[in-house]
C-alpha positions in Angstrom: 37.2 24.0 186.3 40.5 25.0 185.0 42.4 25.6 188.2 41.7 22.0 189.3 42.7 20.4 186.0 45.5 18.1 186.5 45.5 17.9 190.2 45.5 14.4 191.7 44.6 13.8 195.4 45.9 10.3 196.2 46.6 11.3 200.0 45.7 13.8 202.8 49.0 15.3 202.0 47.8 16.1 198.5 44.9 18.3 199.8 47.1 21.1 200.0 47.4 21.4 196.2 43.5 22.2 196.1 42.4 25.6 195.9 39.2 26.8 197.4 36.2 27.3 194.9 34.3 30.2 195.6 30.4 30.8 195.0 31.2 33.3 192.3 33.5 30.6 190.4 30.4 28.1 190.8 28.1 30.7 189.2 30.4 31.5 186.5 30.7 27.9 185.6 26.7 27.4 185.6 25.4 24.9 184.8 27.7 22.1 184.3 31.4 23.9 184.0 32.4 22.5 187.6 31.3 19.0 186.7 34.1 16.4 186.9 32.3 13.5 185.4 29.9 13.0 182.4 26.4 14.3 182.7 25.0 10.9 182.2 26.9 9.8 185.3 24.7 11.8 187.8 21.9 10.4 189.7 20.9 13.7 191.5 20.9 17.5 191.0 19.9 19.7 193.8 19.9 23.6 193.7 20.0 26.6 196.1 18.7 30.0 194.6 20.6 32.0 197.1 20.8 35.6 196.4 21.4 35.5 192.6 19.5 34.7 189.7 21.5 31.7 188.9 20.9 28.3 190.6 23.9 27.0 192.5 24.0 23.2 191.8 25.2 20.3 193.9 25.8 17.3 191.6 25.7 13.7 192.8 26.9 10.6 191.2 25.6 7.2 192.6 28.8 6.9 194.5 28.5 10.4 195.9 24.7 9.9 197.0 25.4 6.7 198.5 28.4 8.1 200.8 26.2 11.3 201.5 23.3 9.1 202.7 25.6 6.8 204.7 27.1 9.8 206.5 23.6 11.5 207.1 22.2 8.3 208.5 25.3 8.0 210.7 24.9 11.4 212.0 21.2 10.8 212.8 22.0 7.7 214.8 24.6 9.5 216.7 21.9 11.9 217.8 19.3 9.2 218.6 17.3 9.4 215.5 16.2 6.0 214.4 13.7 4.1 212.5 10.4 5.3 212.7 11.3 8.8 214.0 10.4 11.8 212.0 13.0 14.5 211.3 12.1 18.0 209.9 15.0 20.0 208.2 14.9 23.5 208.9 18.3 24.1 208.1 19.6 27.0 205.9 20.9 25.1 202.9 23.3 27.8 201.6 26.1 26.1 199.4 25.5 22.6 200.8 22.9 20.3 199.5 19.6 22.2 198.6 16.1 21.2 199.0 15.1 21.4 195.4 15.1 18.4 193.4 15.7 19.3 189.9 16.1 15.8 188.5 16.7 12.2 189.7 18.3 9.4 187.4 18.0 6.0 188.3 
């Protein structure tokens, strides 16, 4: 996205330089206009239909996916969920990670 071009975040103080991204901006940049890496660097693309006719995409590189799964695993462990337990995700996905897998690249 143009509004983020040239902004470098090297510390927490730099976070104030970032502007919020709206759902409208994500829809206007569909499908890959908000992508900050090459398309070939993606491991996973998830989608959420929401209330529009365009998909809202969540795009993951290998590093993103690894970090997400590590945090998810930590959260599960903190709530007492462990190996061998069954977890059913019934949450609303919204602009978070959707449940529909479009593609997975290994």
